[in-house]
N, C-alpha and C positions, 0 to 999 in steps of 0.2 A: 475645196482643201483647202483651212490654214492651218500655219503651224507656227508653234513658237518660236523663230528665230531668233529669240535673247536671247535662249535657255541654251539653242544651239552654237550661237558664238560666244558663252560663258562657258561650254563644257570644254570647246576648241583652245579658250587660250588657259584652259587647266585640265591637260592632258594628262596627268600620274591616274596611273591604273590603281592601286590600292590606299594611294594618299584619301583625308576625310573630302568632301566635296564642300568649298568655302562655304559660311553661312548667307553669302550674300546673294547664289545661286537658287535658295526657298524662293525668295522674291516673287523669279521668272516663272513657277509652278503653282497651279492654283492647288493642289492636291501632295504636300509633301509628304502622304506616303509613301510615293514616288522615290523619295531619293535613297530610301532603305533598299528598294529593288536597284535602281543603279549602282551602289555601294557594293550590292552582293555581285553583281552581273561584271561590274567590275573588277571583282575579286576571281571569279572565274575564269574572266579574259585571261586575264595577268597570269594565272597559273597553266591556263591553257595553251600560252605563248610562250612561256617557258619551257613549259614537258618537252613541245615539238619544236622549241626552238624557229620560231619562224619570225621572218624578221619586218613585216608589218600586216596588221589587222583594222581593219572599221567595219564600225555595227552601226546600226543603228535601228529601233523599235519606235513602233508609232500604231495610230488609230488613223481611221479615215479623216478625222479633224487635225491631229496636230502631230508632234513631236513629242516623242516621251523623253527619247533618248538617240544623241548620235555625237560618237567620239571615235580619233581614232588612235591607234597604240604602234607602238615601235616604229619603224623607219620605211618612208618608201623611196628611200635612193641610199645603201650601204656606205655606199664611196661618198658621196655630196653632206652627208649627215643631215638628210632631209625627212622630218619627223612626217608622217600620216598625218595628213588633216579631213576634216569630213566634207572636204571636196578631191579628196585622192582619187582616181580612177584606176580600176583594177579589171581586169580582164575576167568578161561573165562566163566564158566557156559554153555548157550547153544552156545557163540562165539566161540566153540569146535566143532560145528556143523560147520560152514563155515570152518574151517580149514581143516576139515575131505574131504572136499567137493575136497579141493584140490588133495587128495590121489586117490580120485575115477576118476576126470579128470587126472590124470598119467597112470590107469590102462586102462582108456578107449584107453587111445592114444597106449598104449603096447598093445594093441589089447587080454589083457588077462579078461577083465570083458565086457558082453553085459549087459548093463543095463533093457535089455528088458528079457532076460531070466530069468525064474525060479530060484529062492533065494537059492533051495535044489540043482542046479549044482555048487553050491560054498559052502555049507551048509547041506548037506545033513542029518545031523540028526538032521533038525530043524522039526518037527512034519507038513504035509500035512494038510493044511487050508480046507475048503468048497472052496475056491478061490484060483487062484494062486497067487504068489505074487512078485514082482520084486523089482533089484536094485534100478530104477527110483522112484516106486512106494515109497519105502523106505525113498530115497532121498528127497524128496517133499510132505512127509506127508500125503499122500493118499492110503496108504496099509490098512490102517485095524488096527495094529495095537495100543492098550492102551497105555496112558498114566498113572502114579503115580497114586496108589490109597491106603485111607491111612491106610491100610493093608499091604503093603510093607512094607520087610525089610530094611526101607532106615535109619532110625533115629540112627541103632546101628553101630559098627566099625568094623563090616565084613569085613575082605577082599578077595575079588573074587580072585581067582589064577591066571584066564584064563578070557580070553572074553566070550568062552562057558558055563563056570560057572557061570558068569554074564545071561546070559539069562535063566538060571533057574525060575525066577522072573516071567518070562510073558508066556514063550515058553508054556504051554499047555492052554492057555486063546483063547477062543472063538474072532473072527475078530468080530469090532465094524461095519463092513457095508462090501460092496463088494468092491475090489482095486479099486483105479479110481471115486466110485462112490461122494464122500465126502473127505474133508480135516481134518484132524485130529491132532492138534500138538503132537508128541510123540517122547522123549527123549528115549523110548525103542527101538524104531525104526531103529535110530540109534546104537543103542548097536547090534542091528542084522544085520545093516550095516557095521557093522565095521569087524564083523564073517565074513561077504559076500568080505570085504576087505581081512582077512587073508586066506581065500581061495582059491580067483584069485593071491592076490602074493604068497601064500605058506610061508608066515613068518607074522610073529604075529601082531597084528594092530601096537603099539607102536613101532617095530622097525621100520616097511614100513612107517610109519610117517616120522622118522627122515631121513632114506634113499630119499622119495621122496619127501619131503616137506621143511624140518625146516634145513635139510645143503645146497640144492639147494638156498634155498634163505636166507641163512644164518643168519638163526633165535635161537641165541646164548642163547638166554634167554627163551626159550619155550619146556616144556616138561610137564610129567605128575606129578599129583597131588598126589603123595604119601605119604600119612597118617604117616605113620611106619620109615620114610626116615629123614636122614637130608637133607632139599634142599634151597642151596645158594641162598641168598637173598630173601627166599619166609614172604610174610608178615604174623602178626596175623591177626587172622580172627575176627572179631566183630561184634554183633547187639547192638541197644538199650532197655533197659528194666525197665518199671518205672522211667524213664528220666534221665537216665544213660548209660554210655558202662558197656556193660559185654563181658568174652568170649563168641564167637558162639559155639552150641555144635559141639562136636567133630564129625566129618562124615567119609567114607571112601568112594572114586568116583570110584572105581576102578571098580562098576558092568556099569559105563556111561563113560569111557575112551572119545569114542569119539564124545558125546553129552555134555557133561559136565563136565570132567576130567582132562584138561587141564589146566597149569600155564602159564602166560606169559606176556610179557608188552606191553602198548602201542605203541612203535618203534616197536617190532616181528609184533605186528598188522599191522600197514603201510605198511610192506612190504608186508604182507597178499592183502590188500586192492589197492597196489599197482601193483599188479600181476594179477588183473584184468583188470588193463586199457593198459596196455604195459606189456606184458606176457613174461617173462624168462626163465622160465621151462613149462608153455604150449604152446599150438598153439593155436590163436587166436578163431580157429573152436571149440575148446573141452572147452575156456573160455564161446562161445554163449552158449553153451549146457547147462554149469554151470546155466548160467543167464536167460534160456527161459523158466519161471512160467506157472506150471502143469496148464492146463485145466481139468475138469474133463468130465464126460461123457456126460453131459446135456450143454456142453460148458461152463461153469465159472473160470472165470480165477481167480486161487488161490492167484496170486502176488507171489506166493513160487517159485525160482527155486528147483536147488539140491546144499539146505545149504544157500542161501542167499534169503532176500526178496528185492524184486523190486518194486520201483515207483517213486513216484515225490515231489519234496520240496513245501514249501510253494509258490515258483516262478514258479513252473511247469516246472524246472529242472528235468534230469530223478539223481533218485540217486539208491545205492545199502546199503545193511543195514542189520543190526544183533545184535541183545543185547543177555545176560544173566544174569539170576539173580538166585543167588545163596545162599547156610547157607555162611554170612561173603563177600558176594563181588557183585561185579554191576558191568559188561563190557556194555559196548558198542561201535562198528565199523562202519564210516559211507562212503562211500563211491561216488563222482562224478567224472564219469567215463570220460564225456565230457570238463570237468573243471580240472580235472588232479589234484584234490584234494581227499587227505584219512585225516580224525580222528578217532582216539581211545582216550577213554578215560576207567580208572580204577578205583574202588573203595573197600575198605577193612571192609565195611561193610553190614549186610544182609537191604534187604528193601529200597535200598538208590534210591531216584525220577532223576536218569538219566536218559531220553530217547532222542526219536526222538528231540524234539522241540529244548533241548540241545544244542548236537551236530548240529544242523543246528546252531543255534544262534554263535557259537565258527568258523561254514567255511565262517559265513559271514563275519564275518572280516577280512579274508583271501581272500575270492571271491572277497571284495570290490576293490582289488587290480589291477589294472591291469598291467599283469606282460608279 
């Protein structure tokens, strides 16, 4: 994947939102028509940031061959007045599940993971339930594993030393339904899936993710959100309270690395999305498995594959997407496979309303250009 890093560097030097793009930036773009799309997107995000009073945003739009636009808006750290740059790292929330799916695909290709085997084949210590659970069901939210409860110890700053230790939150609970008979979104299902990855790969989850996903895709700004460590370029996390910015509650996301505990940048996320269009580390057949929506036992289409939502936009174009909402963060990743376009946005505030319509709006500025 070849990226126009010159353009990215120039956009970093000129981060103003609605101001004209300096003329010499056009020298870094083969097709000058993109300048108008960038200006439109800048104005749109400028307005969106102002309406919601968001401290910091970051955006990237790209194809499988190049970055069309990457830019930071506002502040990564309000106290130090540090601006968001294209290398600023945000919490991914549930977009971590989409990243995890690529690791699942790699294990399937290596014949180290059977998606339809009982999970005890890889996590022998997980209690047997009334029904058998498979990795495919975990990845598609059809396993019957519950999601969060108000009584869960999530607001505290507890560090779970291992993936296995994190399973203690829910491992003794009964299934919500017979696996395959219903769809129930579950981040805990992905915590269990990360234990499956460890059992299949014979290494810890984060190390395997680095080996199978981050390094091959050159995702140099992606990793775990270690709450007790110094992480270069990590944003500060905020929320609105009584009409003003305050620091978001301190949390430790070690119980859910695979389902919501990663940090990244929109530029790295565009690489994840591009892998679905023209794979460089996975086979096309494997990507097709990841993007196949699960059907329930009664034939209902869940519109959810292995870590990806699959659907259509307002113009009936096929889209692949996922959002993440977390303390002090909002992330959204949108892929147009037929049009070879990927859009990623991150924010450093709780409750930010950036959803599919906002991503479609930005995508349409670029899709309107005939390439």
